N, C-alpha and C positions, 0 to 999 in steps of 0.2 A: 700374314701374321696381325698385323698393326689391323688390316681390315677386319679380321676375325675378332680382335678384342674388342671393337668399337663397336660393331655389330651387337657381339653379345650385351655392351652395356646398353646399348640402348633398348632389345628385349628384355636387361632386367628393369631399368626406368619403368617402362612402361608399364610392366608387371607391379611393381611397387603404385605406380600410379593408382592403377584399379583398386587398388586396398584403400588407399588414402582418401581419395575425393568422397565416398559414399560412407566411411567414416567423419567427415566434417559434415556434411550434410546432415548427418544424423546428428551431430553435434548441439548443432543449430535447433533442431527440431525438440529437443530434449526440454525444453521450457513449458513447450507446449503441451507436450505428453504427459507430463510432470505437473501440471494445473489441471486437466483433465482428470488424472489419476486423483486428484487432490479431491476434486470437485465431487466424482462421483465417491469417494470414500468420506464423503461429510454430505452425503444426500438427503437424509434424513433433517437437517437442520436446515436446507435453502428452500423447502417448499415454497412457493409463495414470491419469490426472489428470480427477478428475469435478467437482471443485470450485476455483472459481479468482478470486483476486482480481486484478482489470487495472489498474496503478495507471501513471497516466501525467502529464505535465507536456507544454505545449503552447509554452513560452519556456523554450530552455535556460538552466541559471542559477537559476530560479526557483524559489521553495521551498514551493510550492504547487503540488498534482497535485488530480485526479478518482481518485476509485475508484470499478469498476465490479464487483461480485462475481456471479460467471457460475457455471449448474452446465450442466452435460452431461446432455441428456435421449436416448438413443440415440446417434445422432452428431449431436447437433445440440445447437450451444450457446446456451443462454437468461439471460437478465438475471434474477438473481435477488430484487436489492434495488436500489431506484433511485440512481442515482450520484451521491453525494456529495466534500464536498472535503476533502482531508488533506494535513497537514504532511508534507514530507519535510526533508533534510539542507540546510543554513540555506543552501550554495552548490551546491541543485541534484541532478540527477542525474549520478553519475560516466561517463563512456563504458566501454560495455562492457570491461572488465579491468583498468580503469585506478584504480579506488576502493585506499584509500591507508589506512593508516591516520591519525588526527587529519586527515583534508582537509576534514571539514565536510560530505562527500558521500553518497547516497545510491548504493548500488551500482547497477548495470540488470543485469539478468538474468531467468531464472526460476529461482525457489527454492523449495521444500519449506517449509511452515508447519510448522516441530516443538514444542518443550515449551510449554508455558503454565502459566503463574508466577502466585498471586494470593492477596493478603493474606485472601481469604474461606476459609472451612472448606467452604464448600457454593457450586457455582459452576450457573447454568441453564447447562450444554453437555454434549456428548458425549464432550468433547475431552478424553482425558487431563491432568493438571493437577496440580502441587506448591504446598500452600499454602506460601508464603513466611515467610522466620524471618530472624531478626539475621544468619544466620547465614549464607546464601546470597549467593553476588558471582558475578560474568563476569569473568573474567581479559580485560584489553588491554592487558598489559604483554608484547609482540611479543616477547619475551628471555625468555618464563615457558615453560616445559614445557606449562604448562598454557593456554597462549594459546587466546583464542575458545573458552573452555571454561568450564562450570557447575559452579562447587568449592561444598558445603557444609562451612565451619568453617575452618582456618587455613591460609594461604597466603605462600608465601615470594616471591608477585609483587610484583615493586614500586607496581602501580597496578593497580587493579580497577574495577567497578561494582556498589555494592551493591544488592542485587532489593527492598528492603524501603526506599523510604526517606521521609522524612518526607511528601511530598507524595501525592498519589493518583494520580501519571501511571504507577506501576508495580501499582497495584493488581491489574490485570489487562496482564500482559506478557506476550507468544507469540514464540517466537523465530522470526527469519526466517533461514532456513540459510544465510546468503552464509558464503563459505570455510570450510567444515567437513566436505570432503569431496573432496580431504583440506584442513587445515589450513594456509595458507601463511603462511609469516613477513612480520608488516607489513602485509597485502594487507586491513588491516580487521576489528574486532571489535564485537562487542554490537550486533547488527543487530537490535532489535526492532521486534512491532508492537504499540506503546503508548495511555496517554493522555493528549489535551490539559489543557494544565493549568485550564480550564476548557471553556465550550461552545462556545470559537473554537478552530479547531486554529492548530497554531503550528508551526514550523522547530523541526529539529532536529539532535543532531551527525551525525545518517544513518542515524535510524531513520522508520518511517513511523507518525505520529500523526494518531489519528481520538479523534471524540468519548465518552463514556461510552456513550451511548444507542445511537450506530453499532456500537463494540465488544458491548456487547452482543444487540443484532440479529444479527450476525457469527456471535458464540461462540455462538449458542441454531441457529443453521442450520446449522453445521459439521461435518460427520461425520466420523471417522476413518476409515472404510474407504472414503473416496472422494477420499483424500488431498488433502486442503486445501494450494492451493499460491499461489505468487503470481507474477506478471508484473509488471515495474517498468521503469518508464525513459521517458525524452524519446518522445514521439509518432513522431516522424520516425526514431528509429530504430527502436523496435519495429516499424512499419509495416514498413521495408526489412525485417524478419525478422533474429532474434538470431545464425543460422547464419551469414548474411552478414556480422555484423561478428566473426566468429571466437568465440561464444559455443557451446559445449560440452552 
């Protein structure tokens, strides 16, 4: 009798494992499949782009997101790096077009990745970069004529961000070209892809935050001629297509 019970339990465990293991594998693949669907649903915006960071959150208001690096091979997008976690604005993603200065949200949309700033003299990347000095600033004063622009040296702006700070968070700091073409007063500034405070990602005032290890991987991978860009927002918004949300 005992032997029969043990045998039955073993069979049940084996059958349960057959269902549990594929489910786990499916979960691991989900961010990749989701990123591919997001890009497909925004194909009309990605013409001419060869490298793309897709950053999406699954819960509105969450300050954590998934980042998937993708590259175009012929007419097909492929995953270039395994998905990893990123920090975003402490109040999550803003709806397309609703980002405002000081709201603690990251903008939603498709943006080019611009200037790279680094404390280092040499960086393992093909991307052009500026070695940061104590004179380098990014203006976040909406009333300044230099709003949302890089300045080296003196400025009359009432507020700005120093690009060389006491921590390593801006050791590698790449501009996300939000609200730059053109610059619109009060719609947000100083949106960067930069480093986390340590090996765990953290929320930001509106930037995308990744670990040093992941940043170094991305910088080594990026090629200027492939026009690296970032597509970011809540997954449901991105899935529905940014053009349907009024994004141009």
